[in-house]
N, C-alpha and C positions, 0 to 999 in steps of 0.2 A: 522203052522202059522194060526192065526185067523185074520179076517178083520171085523170090525164093521162099519156100517153106521148108525149114529144116527140123526134122524130128531127131532128138538126141535122147538116147536111153542111158541115163546115168546110174552108177552104182550108188547105193545109199551113202556109203562112206565118202564119196567124192562129189555128191550133188552140190553142196554149198561152194566148194572150191571151183567147180565148173561154172556155176552161176556168177561168181565173182569174176572169173576170167572172161565170161561173156560181157559183163558190165564194163570192164576195162576195155575190151576190144571195141565195143560200140561207142564208148566215149571218144575213142580215136577216129573210128570210121565215120562218125557223125560230122566230123570236121571236113570230110572230103567234099569237093564241089559237086560231085555226081550222086551224092547220097540224098535219098528222098525221105525214107522213114524206116524204122525198125522197131520191133517189140520182142521181148523175151517173155514167154508165158510158161506157167506151171499149172498143174491141176491137182486137187485133193484126191480125185478118183485114181489117179496114177501118179503118185508123188515122185517117181523117178523119171517121168517123162518131161522133157523140156522142149518147147516148140518155139522156134525163132521164125519171125516173119520179117522179110526185108524187101525194100523196094529201092531200086537204083535207076538213075537216068543214064543207062549204060547198056552196051550189048553184052550178051552172054560171053562171047569170046574175049572182049576187053576185060570183063570182070575176072574171068579165070586167069588171064595173062597178067594183069596188073594188080588187081586188088588182093587176090588170094596169096600172092607172093610178097605182099607188103610186110615189112618187119613187125607191124603191130599184131599180125596174126600169130607170130611165133609163141608168145606165152600161152595163148589159147590152144594151139596145136600141141605144145609140150604137155599141158594139163590133160588134154584129150588122150594122148598116147599113154601117159603115165597112169591114168585112171582106167584105161582099157574100156572105154565106152564105145557104143556104136551110134552111127548117125545115118540118116537117110535124107538126101536133098531132093526136093521136088522143085523143078523149074516150071513155074506156072504161066499159063497164057491167060491173060485177063479177057473175059468175055463180056462182062457187064460190071458196072460200078455205080454205087450210090453214096452220096455224102449228105450229111445233115446241113 
């Protein structure tokens, strides 16, 4: 299983468009058989920060090769480029986990 934490720095004028592009993207990705979970988060302290947390029952290599090149990523990537935002992807190694 892989876990990604993606930090996106949106510009104020493009924040809502980017959030909508992420919603549409994950509506499609959630249908994939290897999808586990995802969440898109914002914070009042940093309104232009968007944090995405994803879990996939997949290898990193397969994710990059197959999922990131899938057509459903194109509207998100187009909005990303048009709005000139930055992102940082963290590939996480889970050490411990608790659930209610």
